C-alpha positions in Angstrom: 120.3 56.8 112.4 118.0 55.4 114.9 116.8 57.4 117.2 113.6 58.0 119.7 110.6 59.8 118.9 110.2 63.1 120.5 106.8 63.1 122.8 105.7 66.4 123.9 103.7 65.1 126.5 107.0 64.7 128.4 109.0 67.7 130.1 112.5 68.5 128.8 113.9 66.7 132.0 112.0 63.8 131.5 112.8 63.4 128.0 116.5 63.9 128.7 116.6 61.0 131.7 114.6 58.9 129.7 117.2 59.0 127.0 120.0 58.6 129.3 118.7 55.8 131.0 117.8 53.8 127.9 121.3 54.6 126.4 123.1 53.7 129.5 121.3 50.1 130.1 121.8 49.5 126.2 125.5 50.3 126.4 125.8 48.4 129.5 124.3 45.0 128.3 126.0 45.2 124.6 129.4 46.6 126.4 131.1 43.0 126.0 130.8 43.3 122.1 131.9 46.9 122.5 135.2 45.7 124.3 135.6 42.8 122.1 135.5 45.7 118.8 137.6 48.0 120.6 140.2 45.6 121.2 140.0 44.1 117.8 140.6 47.6 116.4 143.5 48.4 118.6 145.2 44.9 117.9 145.8 43.3 121.3 146.5 39.8 121.4 143.0 38.8 122.2 141.6 39.6 118.9 144.2 37.5 116.9 141.8 34.3 116.3 138.3 35.6 115.6 135.2 37.0 117.5 134.5 33.9 119.4 138.3 33.3 120.6 138.4 37.1 121.5 135.6 36.3 124.3 137.4 33.3 125.1 140.5 35.1 125.9 139.2 38.1 127.8 137.2 35.7 130.1 140.7 33.8 130.5 142.8 36.6 131.2 140.6 39.0 133.0 137.6 37.3 134.0 133.8 38.8 133.5 134.9 42.2 134.6 137.2 42.4 131.5 133.9 42.5 129.7 132.9 45.9 131.5 136.2 47.5 131.3 135.6 51.4 130.0 131.5 51.1 130.5 131.7 53.6 133.4 133.5 56.2 131.0 131.2 55.4 128.4 128.1 55.8 130.1 129.5 59.3 132.0 129.8 60.3 128.2 126.6 59.6 127.4 124.6 62.8 129.2 126.9 65.7 128.0 127.0 64.3 124.8 123.2 63.9 124.6 122.9 67.5 125.8 125.4 69.2 123.6 124.1 67.1 120.4 120.4 68.3 121.2 121.2 71.8 121.6 123.6 72.2 118.6 121.2 70.1 116.5 118.0 72.3 117.3 120.4 75.4 116.7 121.7 74.5 113.4 118.4 73.0 112.1 116.5 76.2 113.0 119.1 78.3 110.8 118.5 76.2 107.7 114.4 76.1 107.9 112.9 77.9 105.4 109.8 80.4 106.1 107.4 77.4 106.7 109.5 75.5 108.8 110.7 73.0 106.5 114.4 71.4 106.4 115.6 68.9 103.5 116.6 65.4 104.7 120.3 66.0 103.4 120.5 69.3 105.5 118.9 67.6 108.6 121.5 64.8 108.1 124.2 67.4 107.6 123.2 69.2 110.9 123.2 65.9 112.6 126.6 65.4 111.6 127.9 68.8 112.7 125.9 68.6 116.0 127.8 65.4 116.8 131.2 66.7 116.1 130.4 69.3 118.4 129.1 66.9 121.3 132.4 64.5 120.4 134.9 67.5 121.0 132.9 68.3 124.3 133.2 64.5 125.4 136.1 63.1 123.6 138.7 62.9 126.5 136.2 60.5 128.0 136.1 58.4 124.8 140.2 58.4 124.9 139.5 57.4 128.7 137.4 54.5 127.8 139.7 53.1 125.1 143.1 53.0 127.6 140.5 51.2 130.4 139.4 48.5 127.6 142.8 48.0 126.2 144.7 47.5 129.4 145.3 44.4 131.4 142.6 44.7 134.4 144.8 42.1 136.6 148.1 44.5 136.0 146.2 48.0 135.5 148.1 51.0 134.4 144.8 53.1 135.2 142.2 52.9 137.8 139.2 54.6 137.4 137.9 56.9 134.9 139.3 60.3 137.0 142.8 58.6 137.3 143.0 57.7 133.7 142.2 61.3 132.5 144.8 62.9 135.3 147.4 60.6 134.4 147.3 60.8 130.7 147.2 65.0 131.6 150.2 64.8 133.7 152.2 62.5 131.7 151.4 63.1 128.1 149.6 66.5 128.1 146.3 67.9 127.1 146.6 67.2 123.3 146.9 63.5 124.4 143.1 63.8 125.6 142.2 64.9 121.8 144.6 62.5 120.2 142.8 61.4 116.8 140.1 63.6 116.7 140.5 64.8 113.4 139.5 61.1 112.6 136.1 61.8 114.0 135.7 64.9 111.5 136.5 63.0 108.4 134.5 59.9 109.4 131.3 62.2 109.6 131.5 62.5 105.8 131.2 58.5 104.9 128.8 58.0 107.7 126.3 61.3 106.6 126.8 59.7 103.4 125.9 56.2 104.3 122.8 57.4 106.2 121.7 59.7 103.4 121.8 56.8 101.1 119.7 54.5 102.9 117.0 57.0 103.9 116.5 58.2 100.2 115.8 54.8 99.5 113.9 53.8 101.9 110.4 54.2 99.8 111.8 52.0 97.1 112.8 49.3 99.8 109.3 49.2 101.6 107.2 50.0 98.2 105.4 52.9 100.1 105.8 56.5 101.1 107.7 57.4 104.7 104.8 58.9 106.7 103.3 55.3 106.3 106.0 53.3 108.1 104.9 51.3 111.4 107.3 51.6 114.4 108.9 48.2 113.0 109.9 49.5 109.9 111.3 52.5 111.1 113.3 50.6 113.7 114.5 48.5 110.8 115.3 51.6 108.9 117.4 52.9 111.8 119.4 49.8 112.2 120.2 49.8 108.5 121.3 53.1 108.4 123.3 52.3 111.2 124.7 49.3 109.6 125.8 51.2 106.4 126.9 54.6 107.7 129.4 52.6 110.3 130.7 50.6 107.8 131.6 53.1 105.8 133.2 55.4 108.3 134.6 52.4 110.3 138.4 52.8 108.8 138.4 56.2 110.5 137.4 54.5 113.7 140.0 52.1 113.6 142.9 54.2 113.1 141.2 56.6 115.9 141.1 54.0 118.6 144.9 53.1 117.6 145.8 56.7 118.2 143.8 57.0 121.5 145.5 53.9 122.7 149.1 53.9 121.5 151.5 55.9 124.3 155.1 55.4 124.5 154.5 55.7 127.9 152.5 52.5 128.1 153.6 48.8 128.0 154.1 47.5 124.5 152.8 51.0 123.4 149.2 50.6 124.6 148.9 47.3 122.9 148.6 48.8 119.4 149.7 46.0 116.6 151.4 49.0 114.7 153.8 51.9 115.5 153.2 55.1 113.7 153.8 58.6 114.1 150.5 60.3 113.1 147.1 59.5 111.4 148.1 59.2 108.0 151.8 57.3 108.8 148.9 54.9 110.9 146.8 54.2 107.9 150.0 53.5 105.9 151.2 51.2 108.6 147.9 49.5 109.3 147.9 48.4 105.1 151.2 47.9 104.6 151.8 45.4 107.7 147.9 44.5 108.1 146.5 44.5 104.8 143.6 46.8 103.8 140.8 44.8 105.4 142.2 45.0 108.7 140.9 48.5 108.8 137.7 46.7 109.5 138.7 44.7 112.2 135.8 44.2 114.9 133.1 45.0 112.3 131.6 41.8 112.8 131.1 42.5 116.7 129.9 46.0 115.7 127.2 44.7 113.3 126.2 42.3 115.9 125.6 44.9 118.5 123.2 47.2 116.3 120.2 45.2 116.6 120.5 44.6 120.7 121.8 48.0 121.3 118.9 50.0 119.3 116.2 47.4 120.6 117.0 47.9 124.1 117.4 51.4 123.6 113.9 51.8 122.2 112.2 49.3 124.6 114.1 51.1 127.8 113.0 54.6 126.3 109.6 53.4 125.9 109.4 52.0 129.4 110.5 55.1 131.0 108.5 57.3 128.7 105.2 55.5 130.1 106.4 55.8 133.7 106.6 59.7 133.1 103.1 59.8 131.1 101.8 58.1 133.9 103.0 60.5 136.4 102.1 63.7 134.2 98.5 62.0 134.1 98.2 61.2 130.6 97.6 57.5 131.1 96.2 55.2 133.6 98.8 52.9 134.3 102.4 53.0 133.7 102.0 49.2 132.5 99.9 50.2 129.3 99.3 52.9 127.1 95.5 53.2 127.9 94.7 56.8 127.8 93.3 58.6 130.8 89.6 59.4 130.2 88.9 63.0 129.7 92.5 64.3 129.4 93.3 66.2 126.0 96.4 64.3 124.9 97.4 67.7 123.0 98.6 69.5 126.0 102.0 70.0 127.3 102.7 68.8 130.8 102.6 72.3 132.2 99.4 73.3 130.3 97.7 70.0 131.7 98.9 70.9 135.1 97.5 74.1 135.2 94.1 73.0 133.7 94.2 70.5 136.8 94.8 73.4 139.5 92.3 75.5 137.7 89.3 72.8 137.7 90.4 72.0 141.4 90.2 75.4 142.6 87.2 75.8 140.9 85.4 72.8 142.7 84.0 71.6 140.0 82.3 68.9 141.8 82.8 65.0 142.0 81.8 64.4 138.3 84.3 63.3 135.4 85.8 66.7 134.2 87.7 66.9 130.8 90.6 68.7 130.2 
């Protein structure tokens, strides 16, 4: 999967905030595609006539704000998801490292899958709230806001309703990890050069390609999960789901029986289109935030460029650099240019 590269010149809080802001911005910009995708997966009437007509019907029935339904829940989910994912991933990787600190790519991908499952468990109720908010008609809403959605589901349907379909997250992690592994194992054949020589553009393309393959393989599990999140006997038209079912296996059976096997990939076009702008904005916003932080930390001369500050040792961490500056200031090394 595409991910932002760690920079030791940033503090932990700065890295976390950069990732969070970049994620929120990219999610918000690509929210219309996410709304169309989820409505297609659930099977609401908006998705019956193809991708373009879905946009038209949503606009006609719900207006522009219909394209950003559930976006707040998605953004709120980002911070705890990232925190749990990073913490769990580091601990799992540390357990599987050898004595020289090496970990195989397959183990690293598996660690990412397990960390993703832990993060999904911690934030799953927000994903359910996002699905319910997207599927409902915002002109005749059942839910008003994220907190109201969570509390109403809990009161009317119980705690387990907030985790309905979670097992599909775990099942989908296997084909997802296989897709990532298959792509990354063949990158040297694709580019005809070893991975350590890849340019930033090549790494971006690699991330998008891995995301596309992995998400396509795990997409049926995602589709059934969204249907399970949306369906409720307490909602009008059972939540707008196009098939009625009693559980996970029955949902697969009913979808294939009534809609055909390919319907398990409904919304894949919108999802695939979303990959490039999502990761493009994610990388761009992260780099912009990182430049501001590097400027504040004293590593570069301007937040608008990567021109390094003269005399500053770029290998020092931010706290080490601050200590060096304080030491030189206290020693009064004069007005000449000092080297850190």
